[in-house]
C-alpha positions in Angstrom: 0.0 0.0 0.0 1.3 3.4 -1.0 0.3 5.8 1.8 -1.5 8.1 2.3 -3.8 6.4 -0.2 -5.7 3.6 1.5 -7.7 0.9 -0.2 -8.9 -2.6 1.0 -10.2 -5.8 -0.3 -13.9 -6.6 0.2 -14.8 -10.3 0.2 -18.5 -11.4 0.1 -19.6 -14.8 1.1 -19.2 -16.3 -2.4 -15.7 -14.8 -2.6 -14.8 -16.4 0.7 -15.9 -19.8 -0.5 -13.8 -19.4 -3.7 -10.8 -18.3 -1.5 -11.0 -21.6 0.5 -12.8 -20.7 3.7 -14.3 -24.2 3.8 -10.9 -26.0 3.7 -11.2 -27.6 7.1 -7.8 -29.4 7.1 -6.0 -26.1 6.4 -8.2 -24.4 9.0 -7.2 -26.9 11.7 -3.5 -26.4 10.8 -4.0 -22.6 11.2 -5.7 -23.1 14.6 -2.9 -25.4 15.8 -0.3 -22.8 14.8 -2.4 -20.1 16.6 -2.4 -22.2 19.8 1.4 -22.4 19.8 1.7 -18.7 19.2 -0.6 -18.0 22.1 1.5 -20.2 24.4 4.6 -18.1 23.7 2.5 -14.9 24.2 2.6 -13.6 20.6 -1.0 -12.3 20.6 -3.3 -9.8 22.2 -7.1 -9.7 22.8 -9.2 -7.2 24.6 -9.8 -6.6 28.3 -7.6 -5.8 31.2 -5.7 -9.1 30.9 -5.6 -9.2 27.1 -7.7 -12.3 26.9 -11.3 -11.1 26.8 -13.8 -12.8 24.5 -15.0 -9.3 23.5 -17.3 -6.4 24.4 -21.0 -7.2 24.3 -24.0 -4.8 24.0 -27.2 -6.3 25.4 -30.7 -4.9 25.8 -33.0 -4.5 28.8 -36.2 -6.6 29.3 -38.2 -3.4 28.6 -37.5 0.1 27.6 -39.3 3.5 27.7 -37.7 4.2 24.3 -39.9 2.7 21.6 -37.1 2.5 19.1 -34.7 0.6 21.5 -34.5 -3.2 21.0 -35.5 -5.3 24.1 -33.9 -8.5 25.3 -34.6 -11.7 23.6 -32.9 -15.1 22.9 -29.3 -14.4 21.7 -30.1 -10.7 21.1 -26.9 -8.7 21.3 -24.1 -6.9 19.4 -20.5 -7.8 20.0 -17.1 -6.6 19.1 -14.2 -9.1 19.2 -10.7 -7.4 18.6 -7.4 -9.1 18.5 -3.8 -9.2 17.2 -2.0 -12.5 16.3 1.7 -12.6 15.5 3.9 -15.2 13.9 3.2 -16.0 10.2 -0.2 -14.2 10.6 1.1 -10.8 11.9 -2.4 -9.2 11.6 -4.7 -7.2 13.7 -8.5 -7.0 13.3 -12.0 -7.3 14.7 -15.0 -9.5 14.3 -18.3 -7.6 14.7 -21.7 -9.1 14.8 -25.3 -8.7 15.7 -27.4 -11.7 16.9 -31.1 -12.4 17.3 -32.9 -15.7 17.2 -35.8 -14.0 15.6 -33.7 -13.7 12.4 -34.8 -17.2 11.4 -38.3 -15.9 10.8 -36.7 -13.6 8.1 -34.7 -16.4 6.5 -31.5 -15.0 8.1 -28.9 -16.7 10.2 -29.1 -16.1 14.0 -25.9 -14.0 13.8 -24.6 -11.9 11.0 -20.8 -11.5 11.2 -18.2 -9.4 9.5 -14.4 -9.4 10.0 -12.1 -6.4 9.4 -8.4 -7.0 9.1 -6.1 -4.0 9.8 -2.5 -3.1 9.2 -0.8 -3.6 12.6 1.2 -0.3 12.4 -1.2 2.2 10.8 -4.6 0.7 11.7 -5.6 1.0 8.1 -8.1 -1.6 6.8 -6.6 -4.2 4.5 -9.7 -6.4 4.2 -13.4 -6.4 5.1 -15.0 -9.8 4.7 -18.2 -11.9 5.2 -17.5 -13.9 8.3 -20.4 -16.3 8.9 -18.8 -19.3 7.2 -15.3 -18.2 8.4 -16.5 -18.2 12.0 -18.3 -21.5 11.7 -15.3 -23.2 10.3 -12.8 -21.8 12.8 -15.3 -22.9 15.5 -15.2 -26.4 14.1 -11.4 -26.4 13.7 -10.7 -25.5 17.3 -12.3 -28.7 18.6 -10.7 -30.3 15.6 -7.2 -29.7 17.0 -8.4 -31.4 20.2 -9.9 -34.3 18.2 -6.6 -34.7 16.4 -4.5 -35.1 19.6 -6.9 -36.2 22.4 -9.5 -38.6 20.8 -8.9 -42.3 20.2 -6.9 -42.7 16.9 -9.3 -45.5 15.9 -12.5 -43.6 16.8 -15.5 -45.0 15.1 -18.6 -43.6 16.7 -19.6 -40.0 17.2 -22.4 -38.5 19.2 -23.8 -35.1 18.2 -25.9 -33.0 20.6 -27.5 -30.2 18.7 -27.8 -30.6 14.9 -26.9 -27.0 13.9 -24.2 -25.2 11.9 -21.6 -25.6 14.6 -22.2 -29.4 14.7 -21.7 -29.6 10.9 -18.3 -28.0 11.1 -17.4 -29.9 14.2 -18.2 -33.1 12.3 -16.2 -31.8 9.3 -13.2 -31.5 11.7 -13.8 -34.9 13.1 -13.8 -36.5 9.6 -10.7 -34.5 8.7 -8.6 -36.0 11.5 -10.5 -39.3 12.2 -11.5 -40.8 8.9 -12.0 -44.1 10.8 -15.5 -42.8 11.9 -18.3 -45.1 10.8 -21.3 -44.0 12.8 -22.8 -40.7 13.7 -25.7 -40.4 16.2 -27.5 -37.1 16.5 -29.9 -35.7 19.1 -31.9 -32.6 18.3 -35.2 -30.9 19.3 -36.8 -30.2 15.9 -37.6 -32.6 13.2 -36.6 -30.2 10.4 -33.1 -29.5 11.8 -32.5 -33.1 12.5 -33.4 -34.2 9.0 -31.4 -31.4 7.5 -28.3 -32.6 9.5 -28.9 -36.2 8.5 -29.2 -35.3 4.9 -26.1 -33.2 5.1 -24.1 -36.1 6.5 -25.4 -38.6 4.0 -24.5 -36.3 1.1 -21.1 -35.2 2.5 -19.9 -38.5 4.1 -21.8 -41.3 2.2 -19.5 -43.9 3.9 -20.9 -43.0 7.3 -24.1 -44.4 8.9 -26.1 -41.5 10.5 -29.3 -41.6 12.4 -31.3 -39.7 15.0 -31.6 -40.7 18.7 -34.3 -39.7 21.2 -32.0 -38.7 24.1 -28.7 -37.3 25.1 -28.0 -40.6 26.8 -28.3 -42.4 23.5 -26.0 -39.9 21.8 -23.4 -40.3 24.5 -23.4 -44.1 25.2 -20.8 -46.0 23.1 -19.5 -42.8 21.4 -15.7 -42.2 21.1 -16.3 -38.5 20.5 -19.2 -36.4 21.6 -19.7 -32.9 20.3 -22.2 -30.6 22.1 -23.3 -27.4 20.4 -26.8 -26.5 21.5 -28.6 -23.2 21.7 -29.7 -23.0 25.3 -31.0 -20.1 27.4 -28.5 -19.1 30.1 -29.1 -18.2 33.7 -30.3 -21.5 35.2 -27.6 -24.2 35.0 -30.2 -26.9 35.9 -31.7 -26.3 32.5 -28.4 -26.9 30.6 -28.1 -30.2 28.7 -26.9 -32.8 31.1 -24.5 -35.8 30.7 -24.3 -38.4 33.4 -20.9 -40.0 34.1 -22.2 -43.6 33.7 -23.2 -42.9 30.1 -19.7 -42.0 29.0 -17.4 -44.6 27.4 -13.9 -44.9 28.9 -11.5 -42.9 26.8 -14.2 -40.7 25.3 -13.6 -37.1 24.3 -16.5 -34.6 24.9 -16.2 -31.2 23.3 -18.5 -28.4 24.2 -18.8 -25.0 22.4 -22.0 -24.2 24.3 -24.1 -25.1 27.3 -23.3 -28.5 29.0 -23.6 -29.8 32.5 -22.0 -32.7 34.5 -22.2 -33.7 38.1 -19.7 -31.8 40.3 -18.2 -34.9 41.9 -17.3 -36.2 38.4 -15.8 -32.9 37.3 -13.8 -32.5 40.5 -12.5 -36.0 40.9 -12.5 -38.1 37.7 -12.9 -36.0 34.5 -10.0 -34.3 32.9 -10.8 -30.7 31.9 -9.0 -29.2 28.9 -9.5 -25.6 27.7 -8.7 -23.8 24.5 -7.2 -21.0 26.5 -7.3 -20.9 30.3 -6.7 -17.2 30.4 -10.0 -16.7 28.5 -11.8 -18.5 31.4 -9.9 -16.4 34.0 -11.1 -13.3 32.1 -14.7 -14.5 32.2 -14.4 -15.2 35.9 -13.1 -11.7 36.5 -15.7 -10.1 34.4 -18.8 -12.1 35.5 -18.1 -13.3 39.1 -19.7 -14.7 41.0 -21.3 -17.7 39.2 -19.9 -16.9 35.7 -21.4 -20.3 34.6 -24.9 -18.7 34.9 -23.9 -16.4 32.0 -21.4 -18.4 30.1 -22.6 -22.0 30.2 -19.4 -23.8 29.0 -18.2 -26.6 31.3 -14.8 -25.0 32.1 -16.5 -21.8 33.2 -18.2 -23.9 35.9 -14.8 -25.3 36.8 -13.5 -21.8 37.3 -16.5 -21.1 39.6 -15.6 -24.2 41.6 -12.0 -23.0 41.9 -13.3 -19.6 43.1 -15.3 -21.5 45.7 -12.2 -23.4 46.9 -13.5 -26.7 45.7 -10.9 -27.3 42.9 -7.4 -26.1 42.1 -6.3 -24.3 39.0 -3.8 -27.2 38.4 -6.8 -29.4 37.7 -7.3 -27.6 34.4 -5.1 -28.4 31.3 -4.6 -26.0 28.4 -4.5 -27.5 24.9 -1.6 -25.2 24.0 0.5 -26.8 26.7 -0.2 -30.2 25.3 0.8 -29.0 21.8 4.0 -27.6 23.1 4.8 -30.8 25.0 4.7 -29.1 28.3 2.3 -31.6 29.8 1.4 -35.2 28.8 -0.9 -35.9 25.9 -2.8 -38.2 28.3 -2.6 -38.3 32.1 -4.0 -41.8 32.5 -5.3 -44.6 30.5 -8.9 -44.4 29.3 -9.3 -40.9 30.8 -12.5 -39.1 30.0 -11.7 -35.6 28.6 -14.1 -32.7 28.7 -12.7 -30.1 26.2 -14.3 -26.6 26.5 -14.2 -24.2 23.5 -14.9 -20.6 24.4 -14.3 -18.9 21.1 -11.7 -16.2 20.6 -11.1 -13.4 18.1 -7.5 -14.6 17.4 -9.2 -17.6 15.7 -11.0 -15.3 13.3 -7.8 -13.3 12.7 -5.8 -16.5 12.0 -8.2 -18.1 9.5 -9.3 -14.7 8.1 -5.7 -13.8 7.3 -5.1 -17.1 5.5 -8.3 -16.7 3.4 -7.4 -13.1 2.6 -4.0 -14.1 1.4 -5.5 -16.8 -0.8 -7.9 -14.3 -2.2 -5.0 -11.9 -3.1 -3.1 -14.8 -4.8 -6.2 -15.8 -6.8 -7.4 -12.3 -7.7 -10.7 -12.8 -5.8 -12.7 -10.0 -4.3 -13.4 -6.3 -4.9 -10.9 -3.6 -4.1 -12.6 -0.6 -2.4 -11.1 2.8 -1.8 -11.1 4.5 1.6 -9.4 7.7 0.3 -6.7 8.9 -2.0 -5.7 11.5 0.5 -7.3 11.9 3.9 -9.1 15.2 4.3 -8.5 15.5 8.0 -4.9 14.9 9.1 
């Protein structure tokens, strides 16, 4: 870029697909590299400790202002800024608005955009559609866990919640565990269940897929369980529940959303692994006490238990430490691992940067001008 002129690349959703945003194997590689960079500290996110998920705008239950939105399921706006170093060396921010009522208009629940910025000047270098990008990076993060922590010969997968996140989680599973033969799925609505089953049959014709009536059926006999449900927060007793006796020895359970286990199991027998322990520490600082009431991911509950003096921080393992060979891949034979995925803007920066560079190489996208010369300097 020849300053002071500033232009940037705009990538719509079709452009993103052409630029390789659905390349799950490459996305998993990018996430693995990101985790290693995070472990050496070559990144920044928002918040006082540099590890915040983001800044959220929510709405009141009622308002005297007729034009102001009011609270509803998943109704919010959120800004998620970050910088990631290494081969990415990029700053940026994902911004989105979310509202479950969008489905009535034929829209996704959340509509996401990602801006990439020059790390020195702050000038935009790209502005891109981020719904597919976010979905694939959300699948690739558990994908790194599946690659290292699940049974190498895993054959059976249980899916809890047949939405978009489960589709990309399954894509990650199939990318690293092609031995999978059976997929069981538990959902609430017939339409979403059938859509998921049709997707699996079309995408992975070698796999047997069928619906089950309960979470217990999805979990029993599964080598990998992926939970991605849309659940109202506030009351942990209403979160999807998995009983210890349902879980097969050596199983890996990943959770990108609400999930609940018995405390005795969590405290004494399960192995908790996180995508970034500092993210959970940030949540605990921002939302204490009882952060789990607001962020329903299992490791958030572990942080609450630590705050109550019922567990020690040493009982949580970080995936990055495993990748850097700082801690054992497995601590004991046939351990049950609960892997929590919180979602971080560095993930969007990592995969967005790779897709942006692919687009530049292939001549994909539309170049837009910010200015030739800024009028206010």
